[in-house]
C-alpha positions as CSV (number, residue, x, y, z in Angstrom):
1,M,-30.5,-91.6,254.8
2,D,-26.6,-92.1,254.5
3,L,-24.3,-90.8,252.0
4,Y,-22.7,-94.5,252.3
5,D,-26.1,-95.7,251.5
6,I,-26.6,-93.9,248.6
7,R,-23.3,-94.5,247.0
8,G,-23.1,-95.5,243.4
9,G,-26.6,-94.2,242.8
10,R,-28.6,-91.4,242.4
11,L,-30.3,-89.2,245.9
12,D,-34.3,-89.9,245.5
13,V,-35.5,-86.2,245.4
14,I,-38.9,-86.6,244.3
15,A,-40.1,-86.1,248.1
16,E,-38.7,-82.8,248.2
17,E,-39.6,-82.3,244.7
18,A,-43.6,-83.0,245.8
19,E,-42.8,-81.0,249.1
20,H,-42.1,-77.8,246.8
21,Q,-44.6,-78.3,244.3
22,E,-47.1,-78.7,247.3
23,L,-45.8,-75.3,249.1
24,S,-46.3,-74.1,245.6
25,R,-49.9,-74.3,245.1
26,E,-50.6,-73.6,248.7
27,S,-48.6,-70.1,248.2
28,T,-51.4,-69.3,245.1
29,T,-54.8,-70.3,247.2
30,M,-53.9,-68.4,250.7
31,E,-52.1,-65.6,251.9
32,P,-48.8,-67.0,254.3
33,S,-48.3,-65.4,257.6
34,R,-45.4,-62.9,257.5
35,D,-43.6,-65.2,259.8
36,E,-44.5,-68.4,257.9
37,G,-42.8,-66.4,254.3
38,E,-39.8,-65.2,255.9
39,R,-39.2,-69.3,257.5
40,A,-39.9,-70.3,253.8
41,T,-37.6,-67.8,252.7
42,R,-34.9,-69.1,255.1
43,D,-35.4,-72.5,254.2
44,M,-35.1,-71.8,250.5
45,Y,-31.6,-69.7,251.0
46,T,-30.2,-72.8,253.0
47,L,-30.9,-75.2,250.8
48,Q,-29.6,-73.6,247.7
49,R,-26.5,-72.4,250.3
50,F,-25.9,-76.3,250.8
51,S,-26.6,-77.6,247.7
52,M,-23.5,-79.1,246.4
53,D,-22.6,-80.4,242.4
54,T,-21.1,-83.8,241.9
55,N,-21.1,-86.1,239.6
56,E,-24.0,-87.9,241.1
57,S,-26.1,-84.7,241.9
58,L,-26.1,-84.9,245.5
59,R,-29.2,-83.1,247.0
60,F,-30.4,-82.7,250.8
61,E,-34.1,-82.8,251.7
62,P,-34.3,-80.2,254.8
63,Y,-36.9,-81.6,257.5
64,E,-40.1,-80.4,257.8
65,G,-41.7,-80.2,260.7
66,S,-45.6,-81.3,259.2
67,T,-46.4,-84.3,257.3
68,P,-49.0,-84.6,254.6
69,S,-52.2,-86.4,256.5
70,S,-52.6,-89.3,254.2
71,T,-50.2,-91.6,252.7
72,E,-52.0,-92.4,249.8
73,A,-52.7,-89.0,248.3
74,E,-48.2,-88.1,248.6
75,D,-47.8,-91.3,246.5
76,G,-50.1,-90.0,243.8
77,H,-49.2,-86.7,243.8
78,D,-45.1,-88.0,243.7
79,D,-45.9,-89.7,240.3
80,D,-47.5,-86.7,238.9
81,V,-44.3,-84.7,240.0
82,F,-42.1,-87.6,238.8
83,K,-43.9,-87.2,235.3
84,E,-43.7,-83.6,235.8
85,E,-40.3,-83.8,236.3
86,E,-39.6,-86.2,233.7
87,T,-41.2,-84.5,230.7
88,E,-39.7,-81.3,232.0
89,N,-36.2,-82.8,231.6
90,E,-37.4,-84.4,228.3
91,I,-38.3,-80.5,226.8
92,N,-35.3,-79.2,228.3
93,T,-33.0,-82.1,226.7
94,T,-34.9,-81.0,223.4
95,R,-34.7,-77.4,223.7
96,N,-30.4,-78.2,224.2
97,H,-30.6,-80.2,221.2
98,L,-32.7,-78.0,219.4
99,Q,-30.6,-75.1,220.7
100,G,-27.1,-76.6,219.3
101,K,-28.4,-77.6,215.9
102,V,-29.5,-74.0,215.6
103,A,-26.0,-72.7,216.9
104,E,-24.3,-75.9,214.2
105,M,-26.3,-74.0,210.9
106,E,-25.8,-70.6,212.0
107,N,-21.8,-71.5,212.1
108,F,-21.9,-73.3,208.6
109,A,-23.7,-70.4,207.1
110,G,-21.0,-68.0,208.6
111,H,-18.6,-70.5,207.2
112,L,-20.3,-70.4,204.2
113,E,-20.5,-67.0,204.0
114,E,-17.0,-66.6,204.4
115,I,-16.5,-69.1,201.6
116,F,-18.6,-67.2,198.9
117,L,-16.4,-64.3,199.8
118,T,-13.4,-65.7,199.6
119,V,-14.2,-67.3,195.9
120,E,-15.6,-63.8,194.7
121,E,-12.7,-61.9,196.1
122,N,-10.2,-65.0,194.6
123,F,-12.1,-65.2,191.2
124,G,-11.7,-61.2,191.2
125,R,-8.1,-61.2,191.8
126,Q,-7.8,-63.7,188.8
127,E,-9.5,-61.6,186.5
128,Q,-7.5,-58.8,187.3
129,H,-4.7,-61.0,187.0
130,L,-5.4,-62.0,183.7
131,E,-6.0,-58.6,182.3
132,Q,-3.0,-57.2,183.3
133,H,-0.9,-60.0,181.8
134,Y,-2.7,-59.5,178.4
135,N,-2.2,-55.8,178.9
136,D,1.6,-57.0,179.1
137,V,2.1,-59.2,176.4
138,L,0.3,-56.5,174.1
139,Q,2.9,-53.7,175.2
140,T,5.6,-56.6,174.7
141,L,4.8,-57.6,171.4
142,S,3.8,-53.8,169.9
143,Q,7.2,-52.9,171.2
144,R,8.9,-55.8,169.5
145,Y,6.8,-55.2,166.1
146,D,8.1,-51.7,166.5
147,E,11.7,-52.9,166.9
148,R,11.5,-55.1,163.9
149,A,9.7,-53.0,161.6
150,A,12.2,-50.4,161.7
151,G,15.1,-53.4,162.0
152,L,13.7,-54.2,158.5
153,E,13.8,-50.5,157.1
154,E,17.2,-50.4,157.9
155,E,18.1,-53.5,156.4
156,K,16.0,-52.5,153.3
157,K,17.4,-49.5,153.0
158,S,21.1,-50.5,153.1
159,K,20.4,-53.1,150.0
160,L,18.6,-50.9,147.8
161,E,21.7,-48.4,148.5
162,A,24.0,-51.2,147.5
163,L,22.1,-52.5,144.6
164,Y,21.7,-48.4,143.5
165,N,25.6,-48.0,143.2
166,Q,26.2,-51.5,141.0
167,L,24.0,-49.8,139.1
168,L,25.4,-47.0,139.1
169,A,29.1,-48.7,138.2
170,C,27.3,-50.7,135.6
171,G,25.6,-47.9,133.4
172,Q,28.8,-45.9,133.5
173,A,30.9,-49.0,131.9
174,L,28.0,-49.6,129.5
175,D,28.1,-45.9,128.8
176,A,32.0,-46.3,128.3
177,S,31.7,-49.5,125.7
178,K,28.9,-47.9,123.7
179,E,31.6,-44.8,123.2
180,L,34.4,-46.9,122.2
181,I,32.3,-49.1,120.0
182,E,30.9,-45.9,118.1
183,A,34.3,-44.2,118.1
184,A,35.6,-47.4,116.4
185,Q,33.0,-47.5,114.1
186,E,33.6,-44.0,113.0
187,I,37.3,-44.7,112.7
188,Y,36.3,-47.8,110.6
189,R,34.2,-46.0,108.0
190,G,36.8,-43.2,107.3
191,Q,38.4,-42.9,103.7
192,D,41.1,-41.6,104.6
193,K,44.2,-43.9,105.1
194,R,46.5,-41.4,106.9
195,L,43.5,-40.3,109.0
196,F,42.9,-44.1,110.0
197,L,46.1,-44.7,110.7
198,K,46.8,-41.9,112.9
199,T,43.7,-42.7,114.7
200,V,43.9,-46.0,114.9
201,I,46.3,-46.6,117.4
202,P,45.1,-44.7,120.5
203,A,41.4,-46.3,119.5
204,I,43.3,-49.6,120.5
205,K,45.1,-48.4,123.6
206,R,41.6,-47.3,124.6
207,I,39.9,-50.7,124.2
208,E,42.8,-52.5,125.5
209,E,42.2,-50.6,128.3
210,F,38.8,-50.4,129.0
211,A,39.1,-54.5,128.5
212,K,42.0,-54.7,131.4
213,E,39.5,-53.2,133.6
214,E,37.2,-55.8,135.3
215,V,33.6,-55.1,135.9
216,D,31.7,-57.1,139.4
217,L,28.5,-58.8,137.6
218,T,27.7,-60.2,141.3
219,L,24.7,-58.6,143.5
220,S,26.6,-56.7,146.2
221,T,24.1,-57.6,148.8
222,A,21.8,-60.9,149.2
223,L,18.3,-60.2,148.1
224,D,16.8,-62.1,151.4
225,F,15.8,-60.8,154.9
226,N,17.8,-61.9,158.1
227,P,16.0,-64.5,159.9
228,P,14.4,-63.1,163.3
229,L,15.9,-64.4,166.4
230,A,13.7,-66.8,168.5
231,S,15.3,-65.3,171.9
232,D,13.9,-62.2,170.8
233,L,10.4,-64.0,171.9
234,S,11.9,-65.5,174.8
235,D,10.5,-62.9,177.5
236,V,7.2,-62.9,175.1
237,K,7.0,-67.1,175.5
238,T,7.6,-66.4,179.8
239,M,4.6,-64.0,179.9
240,M,2.5,-66.2,178.0
241,D,3.4,-69.1,180.2
242,S,2.8,-67.1,183.0
243,I,-0.8,-66.6,182.4
244,N,-1.4,-70.0,183.3
245,V,0.0,-69.8,186.8
246,V,-2.6,-70.3,189.7
247,P,-3.3,-66.9,191.2
248,A,-2.1,-65.9,194.8
249,P,-4.3,-68.1,197.2
250,S,-8.0,-66.7,198.8
251,A,-7.8,-66.7,202.4
252,P,-7.5,-69.5,204.8
253,V,-10.1,-70.4,207.3
254,I,-8.8,-71.1,211.1
255,N,-10.7,-73.7,212.6
256,P,-12.2,-73.1,215.9
257,Q,-10.5,-74.6,219.2
258,M,-10.9,-78.5,219.3
259,P,-11.0,-79.4,223.0
260,N,-7.8,-81.3,224.4
261,S,-5.9,-79.4,221.7
262,A,-3.5,-77.7,224.2
263,T,-1.3,-77.7,226.9
264,Q,-0.1,-74.9,229.9
265,T,2.2,-73.8,227.5
266,S,1.2,-75.2,224.0
267,L,-1.5,-74.6,221.5
268,R,-2.6,-77.6,218.2
269,V,-4.1,-74.9,215.5
270,C,-5.6,-75.8,212.5
271,W,-6.8,-74.1,209.4
272,S,-8.4,-75.1,206.0
273,L,-8.0,-74.0,202.4
274,F,-10.5,-73.4,199.2
275,S,-9.7,-76.7,197.6
276,D,-8.3,-74.9,194.0
277,D,-5.8,-72.9,195.3
278,T,-2.2,-73.8,195.4
279,V,0.0,-73.1,198.4
280,E,4.1,-73.0,199.3
281,Y,4.0,-72.3,202.4
282,Y,1.7,-70.7,205.3
283,E,2.1,-68.3,208.4
284,L,0.6,-67.9,211.1
285,Y,0.5,-65.4,213.5
286,Y,-0.5,-64.8,217.2
287,R,-0.2,-62.9,220.1
288,P,-1.8,-62.8,223.7
289,V,-4.9,-61.0,224.6
290,L,-4.2,-58.6,227.1
291,E,-7.2,-57.3,229.3
292,D,-7.4,-53.0,229.7
293,T,-4.1,-53.0,227.3
294,P,-4.3,-49.4,226.4
295,A,-5.0,-48.5,222.5
296,D,-1.6,-47.2,221.9
297,S,0.0,-49.4,219.2
298,T,3.2,-49.0,221.4
299,C,1.9,-50.8,224.2
300,A,0.4,-54.0,222.3
301,P,1.3,-57.3,222.8
302,H,4.1,-58.6,221.0
303,E,2.8,-60.1,217.4
304,S,4.9,-64.1,216.6
305,K,4.7,-65.8,213.9
306,V,5.4,-69.3,212.3
307,K,6.2,-70.5,209.1
308,V,5.3,-73.9,207.9
309,K,3.7,-75.8,205.2
310,E,1.3,-77.9,206.7
311,T,-2.7,-76.8,207.5
312,H,-1.9,-77.3,211.2
313,C,0.8,-75.9,213.5
314,T,1.8,-76.6,217.4
315,V,2.8,-73.1,218.8
316,T,5.1,-73.4,222.1
317,D,6.1,-71.2,224.6
318,L,3.2,-70.1,225.7
319,L,1.4,-68.8,229.0
320,P,-0.9,-70.9,230.9
321,N,-4.5,-69.8,230.9
322,A,-4.0,-67.2,228.3
323,Q,-6.4,-66.3,225.5
324,Y,-4.3,-65.9,222.2
325,E,-5.3,-64.0,219.2
326,L,-4.0,-66.0,215.8
327,W,-4.7,-65.5,212.2
328,V,-2.6,-67.2,209.1
329,T,-2.3,-66.4,205.6
330,A,-1.3,-68.4,202.4
331,T,1.8,-67.9,199.7
332,N,2.4,-69.6,196.5
333,T,4.7,-68.1,193.5
334,T,2.0,-65.9,192.6
335,G,1.8,-63.9,196.2
336,I,0.2,-63.8,199.6
337,S,-3.8,-64.5,200.2
338,P,-5.5,-62.4,202.6
339,S,-5.4,-62.8,206.4
340,S,-8.0,-65.3,207.8
341,E,-10.3,-64.4,210.2
342,K,-8.8,-63.5,213.9
343,A,-10.0,-67.2,216.3
344,L,-8.9,-66.8,219.9
345,Y,-7.6,-70.1,221.9
346,M,-6.6,-70.7,225.0
347,T,-4.0,-72.6,226.8
348,V,-4.5,-74.8,229.8
349,P,-5.5,-74.0,233.1
350,S,-2.8,-73.4,236.1
351,P,-3.8,-76.4,238.6
352,P,-6.5,-74.8,241.3
353,V,-5.2,-74.2,244.8
354,I,-7.4,-76.0,247.0
355,K,-8.0,-74.1,250.4
356,Q,-7.6,-76.3,252.8
357,R,-8.6,-74.4,256.0
358,E,-12.1,-74.7,254.1
359,C,-12.1,-78.0,253.8
360,T,-14.3,-80.6,255.7
361,S,-15.0,-84.4,256.0
362,C,-17.7,-86.7,257.8
363,P,-17.7,-90.7,257.9
364,E,-19.3,-90.3,255.3
365,A,-18.3,-87.4,252.6
366,A,-16.0,-84.4,251.9
367,L,-16.4,-81.1,251.3
368,I,-13.5,-79.6,249.3
369,R,-13.0,-76.4,248.5
370,W,-10.6,-74.5,246.4
371,E,-9.5,-71.4,244.6
372,S,-9.3,-71.6,240.8
373,G,-5.8,-70.1,240.4
374,N,-6.4,-68.2,237.3
375,T,-6.9,-65.0,236.2
376,N,-9.1,-66.0,232.8
377,P,-12.0,-68.0,234.0
378,V,-12.6,-71.8,233.2
379,D,-15.0,-73.8,232.3
380,S,-15.2,-77.0,234.5
381,Y,-13.6,-78.6,237.4
382,T,-12.4,-82.4,237.9
383,V,-12.1,-83.8,241.2
384,E,-9.6,-86.6,241.3
385,L,-9.4,-89.3,244.3
386,S,-7.4,-92.5,245.3
387,E,-7.6,-94.5,248.4
388,M,-4.3,-94.7,250.5
389,G,-2.5,-98.1,250.3
390,T,-3.6,-98.7,246.6
391,D,-1.3,-98.7,243.9
392,G,-1.6,-94.8,243.9
393,G,-3.8,-95.1,240.6
394,I,-7.3,-92.7,240.2
395,T,-9.9,-94.8,241.6
396,E,-12.6,-92.2,240.7
397,S,-12.9,-88.7,239.4
398,I,-16.3,-86.4,239.5
399,V,-16.1,-84.3,236.3
400,A,-18.1,-81.1,235.5
401,V,-17.8,-79.4,238.3
402,P,-19.0,-76.1,237.9
403,T,-18.0,-74.1,241.0
404,C,-15.0,-74.0,242.9
405,Q,-16.7,-76.7,246.0
406,C,-17.6,-80.4,245.8
407,L,-19.4,-82.8,248.0
408,I,-17.6,-86.2,247.5
409,Q,-19.5,-89.6,248.8
410,L,-16.7,-91.5,250.8
411,Q,-16.7,-94.7,252.1
412,T,-16.4,-94.6,256.2
413,G,-12.8,-95.5,258.0
414,R,-10.7,-95.0,254.8
415,R,-8.2,-92.2,254.0
416,Y,-8.3,-90.4,250.7
417,L,-5.6,-88.1,248.3
418,I,-7.9,-85.8,246.5
419,S,-6.1,-83.3,243.8
420,V,-8.3,-81.1,241.5
421,R,-7.8,-80.0,237.8
422,A,-8.9,-76.8,236.2
423,V,-10.7,-77.8,232.9
424,N,-10.9,-75.5,229.6
425,I,-11.6,-76.3,226.1
426,G,-7.8,-76.5,225.6
427,G,-8.2,-79.7,228.0
428,P,-7.4,-80.0,232.3
429,S,-4.5,-78.7,234.0
430,D,-2.4,-80.4,236.0
431,R,-3.3,-81.6,239.6
432,S,-3.3,-79.3,242.4
433,E,-1.6,-80.7,245.4
434,V,-2.9,-83.5,247.1
435,L,-4.8,-83.2,250.4
436,T,-5.1,-86.0,252.8
437,V,-8.7,-86.9,254.1
438,S,-9.9,-89.0,256.5
439,T,-13.2,-90.5,257.2
440,T,-12.4,-91.8,260.5
441,G,-14.8,-88.7,262.1
442,T,-16.0,-85.7,261.6
443,F,-13.7,-83.0,260.8
444,F,-13.7,-78.9,260.5
445,Y,-12.1,-75.7,261.2
446,L,-12.9,-72.9,263.3
447,L,-14.7,-70.2,261.1
448,E,-12.3,-66.9,261.5
449,D,-14.8,-64.9,260.0
450,T,-17.5,-65.3,262.5
451,A,-15.3,-64.8,265.4
452,H,-15.8,-61.9,268.1
453,P,-13.1,-59.4,267.7
454,C,-12.1,-60.5,271.2
455,L,-11.2,-63.6,269.9
456,S,-8.0,-65.0,268.7
457,I,-7.8,-68.5,266.7
458,S,-4.6,-70.4,266.6
459,E,-2.5,-71.1,263.4
460,D,-3.8,-75.0,263.5
461,G,-7.5,-73.5,263.5
462,F,-8.7,-75.7,266.5
463,T,-8.4,-73.3,269.9
464,M,-10.0,-69.9,270.6
465,F,-8.6,-67.4,273.2
466,Y,-10.3,-64.5,275.2
467,G,-7.8,-62.4,276.3
468,D,-8.3,-60.4,279.8
469,E,-7.4,-56.8,278.2
470,E,-10.4,-55.6,276.7
471,L,-10.4,-53.9,272.9
472,P,-11.7,-50.8,272.5
473,I,-14.7,-50.5,270.0
474,S,-12.6,-48.3,267.5
475,A,-10.2,-51.5,267.3
476,M,-13.4,-54.0,266.6
477,A,-13.7,-54.8,263.1
478,I,-16.8,-55.9,262.7
479,D,-19.2,-56.7,259.9
480,G,-22.9,-58.6,259.3
481,D,-21.3,-62.1,259.7
482,T,-19.5,-61.5,263.3
483,F,-20.9,-62.1,266.7
484,T,-21.2,-58.9,268.4
485,S,-22.5,-59.7,271.9
486,C,-21.4,-63.5,273.0
487,V,-17.6,-63.9,272.3
488,A,-18.3,-66.8,270.0
489,V,-17.2,-68.4,267.1
490,L,-18.7,-71.2,264.2
491,G,-17.3,-74.2,263.1
492,D,-17.6,-74.7,259.7
493,L,-19.3,-78.2,259.8
494,I,-20.1,-80.2,256.5
495,P,-23.1,-80.1,255.0
496,V,-24.3,-84.0,255.5
497,R,-27.2,-85.0,257.0
498,G,-25.8,-87.9,259.3
499,R,-24.5,-88.7,262.5
500,H,-21.2,-85.9,263.6
501,Y,-19.2,-85.9,266.6
502,W,-16.6,-83.3,267.8
503,E,-15.0,-83.1,271.3
504,V,-13.9,-79.8,273.0
505,E,-11.6,-79.4,276.3
506,V,-12.4,-76.8,278.4
507,D,-10.8,-75.6,281.9
508,D,-12.4,-75.4,285.5
509,L,-12.1,-71.8,285.6
510,T,-13.6,-70.8,282.1
511,E,-17.1,-69.8,281.1
512,F,-17.7,-71.7,278.2
513,R,-20.9,-71.8,275.7
514,I,-20.9,-75.0,273.8
515,G,-23.2,-76.5,271.3
516,V,-24.6,-75.9,267.8
517,A,-26.3,-73.3,265.6
518,Y,-28.0,-72.5,262.8
519,E,-25.8,-70.4,260.4
520,D,-28.0,-67.4,260.0
521,T,-28.6,-67.3,264.0
522,E,-28.2,-63.6,265.6
523,R,-24.9,-62.6,265.8
524,N,-25.9,-59.7,268.1
525,S,-27.5,-62.3,270.7
526,Y,-26.3,-65.1,273.1
527,L,-26.0,-68.7,272.2
528,G,-28.7,-70.5,273.8
529,A,-30.6,-67.6,273.8
530,N,-32.8,-67.8,271.0
531,I,-34.8,-70.1,269.1
532,T,-31.5,-71.0,266.0
533,S,-29.0,-71.9,269.0
534,W,-28.8,-74.7,271.5
535,C,-25.6,-74.7,274.0
536,M,-24.3,-76.1,277.1
537,R,-23.1,-73.3,279.3
538,H,-21.0,-73.1,282.5
539,I,-21.2,-70.7,285.0
540,L,-18.8,-69.6,288.0
541,T,-20.5,-69.2,291.1
542,P,-19.2,-67.9,294.6
543,T,-20.8,-71.5,295.7
544,R,-20.3,-73.8,292.9
545,H,-20.0,-74.9,289.3
546,K,-23.7,-74.5,287.3
547,Y,-23.9,-76.2,284.1
548,E,-27.3,-75.3,282.0
549,F,-28.3,-76.8,278.9
550,L,-29.9,-73.8,276.9
551,H,-32.6,-73.2,274.0
552,S,-34.7,-70.2,273.8
553,G,-33.0,-68.9,276.9
554,W,-34.5,-72.2,278.6
555,S,-32.8,-74.7,280.5
556,P,-33.9,-77.7,282.7
557,D,-32.8,-77.5,286.1
558,L,-29.9,-80.6,286.1
559,R,-26.8,-80.4,288.3
560,L,-23.1,-82.2,287.8
561,T,-21.3,-83.5,290.3
562,V,-18.1,-84.1,288.4
563,N,-17.3,-81.2,285.9
564,P,-16.0,-82.3,282.8
565,V,-12.6,-81.1,281.2
566,R,-13.5,-83.0,277.7
567,I,-16.7,-82.6,276.6
568,G,-18.3,-84.7,273.4
569,V,-20.4,-83.3,271.3
570,A,-22.8,-85.7,269.1
571,L,-25.4,-84.5,266.7
572,D,-27.7,-86.9,264.3
573,Y,-29.8,-85.1,262.0
574,D,-31.8,-88.8,261.7
575,R,-32.9,-89.0,265.3
576,G,-33.1,-84.7,265.7
577,T,-30.9,-85.3,268.4
578,L,-27.9,-83.3,269.7
579,S,-26.0,-84.7,273.1
580,F,-23.6,-83.6,275.3
581,F,-20.9,-86.1,277.4
582,N,-18.6,-86.3,279.9
583,V,-15.9,-88.1,278.1
584,D,-13.2,-89.0,280.9
585,L,-16.6,-90.6,282.9
586,E,-18.6,-91.9,279.4
587,Q,-21.3,-90.4,281.0
588,H,-24.2,-89.1,279.2
589,L,-25.0,-85.0,280.4
590,H,-27.8,-83.9,278.1
591,T,-29.9,-84.4,274.9
592,F,-31.7,-82.1,273.1
593,H,-34.4,-83.6,271.0
594,C,-34.8,-81.2,268.1
595,H,-36.3,-81.4,264.5
596,F,-33.4,-78.9,262.4
597,R,-34.5,-77.6,259.6
598,N,-32.0,-76.5,258.1
599,Y,-28.1,-77.9,258.5
600,V,-26.6,-76.2,261.7
601,Q,-22.8,-75.3,262.7
602,P,-21.1,-76.2,265.8
603,C,-21.1,-73.1,268.1
604,F,-18.5,-72.5,270.5
605,G,-18.6,-69.4,273.3
606,L,-16.4,-67.4,275.9
607,D,-18.0,-65.4,278.8
608,N,-14.4,-64.9,280.9
609,P,-11.3,-64.6,279.5
610,G,-9.9,-68.6,278.8
611,A,-9.3,-71.0,275.8
612,L,-11.3,-73.7,274.3
613,T,-10.3,-76.5,271.9
614,V,-11.7,-78.5,269.7
615,H,-11.0,-81.9,268.9
616,N,-12.7,-83.6,265.6
617,G,-11.6,-86.2,263.0
618,I,-12.0,-88.6,265.8
619,E,-14.1,-91.9,265.7
620,A,-17.3,-91.6,267.6
621,P,-17.2,-93.6,270.7
622,E,-19.9,-96.6,271.4
623,Y,-22.1,-94.8,273.8
624,A,-22.4,-91.4,271.8
625,F,-25.0,-92.5,269.4
626,I,-27.2,-95.2,271.5
């Protein structure tokens, strides 16, 4: 089935699932041989290796050499598998739904616990606040009482002293009057006229002098006490009024980060507060979360602060794809609340970096690979594509791509502009640099990681060179994926079961091997000498140019009259064929008929010094797939 035929729908994987279920049942009833077990393991590995995550859930079933003997039994088994898969999907959906509900309930319970502790702490502080105000008012009133009592005592003393002095003066005046009266009466009663005349004159003078003295008969002091001044208790009134002021706010509750609430350099933060609290302003604190930060506080990240009046704030001038620790406090006239629990927010990631040398395509699809470009992990990626020649807008988006590669279904003979965004909870990043993909033909690069140490790959990735000088063994960088015996390299062919075509430019004086091989082909074996590779080989003999078409070390007896200088290779998964052509003459050279159990990759080898150049991304000629 072509990818073009399934565009806009889902690839039917029921047959593949049925085959896997049947293999599982067979494995429980009989013991497989060692070779069959190894082959099954390799099949499963290869299937997993090339399973691509896209918005259309692309999956490709490998070719199986044996087929069920009964079509009716297979159809019934497909129904069972479909029902089992449907039931399993329902169970998984229900389980995921329940897990989401449990997570929501746990978060709600934690939120209630925070509110409970906050309310308890708030009322405890309020009780302490009222008790302190009560003690302060009693102390102030007691102080005012002592001051007023001392003032009254002093005023009473002064009034009593004034009245006592006035009373003494009145007593003295009364005594003097009494004495004068008694003296006058005694003179009046006397019988001696001469004595009367002698004493009456001084008595009259004394009376006249006493009469001249004025006696103050008014009170020298007021009997009323001075009323207390109203301002004396103004501070007490202020303290009494302050008892009615709300206490300091409780700790705010900072909300978890909302999706799409950030940019590369900013975060939008929201929080909530206990409904009865009165707040004048909030202070939001934040600092970056750095990995491997020493415990020494002097090396801790710088802490920043923002003062706002609302329960939300946008923090700017931040780092891209960075985690930030945030907390908030509330303030009113009474005081400052405790800090909220710290929350982690993330800014939007940096744009991914498309690995152009690892991107491949064919007429039906393209495989795009990229690097995250971020230190912190991202949640997923979004691949956006638009067809060249349109208005330039995005025509399709593939969302929730979990890994750094994506297989995209495309239409044949078009040119596309493809970009990638990284997504985390803060939102999507900016677009990556745009990659141009053509679906005229199959396009791939040579895999330098598989190249023999004696091979050199050109800068454009399409030409391989084998120099005259042999490298010493000590200078050869050999790993498990590198060819060791055959001076060869693999091509990074797109894993799509369809038709692929490329051409190779060769030289008459160069001995070469051209064909295809499985990804796990033996690296210490020669191309065509094993069961995992098929190739066309050119050998120089003293008498002629010899061409072989090798698989498992065997080749049919064929002779070519014209040496090809540009060889076309046509791979058809559906028909199970690998064909070679002389492009200049449009001449068919040979066709392998084989059932590829897994995806194959182009392979190129040089048996003597020389060079090969790969030409791909070109449209296959009409004769290639007749």
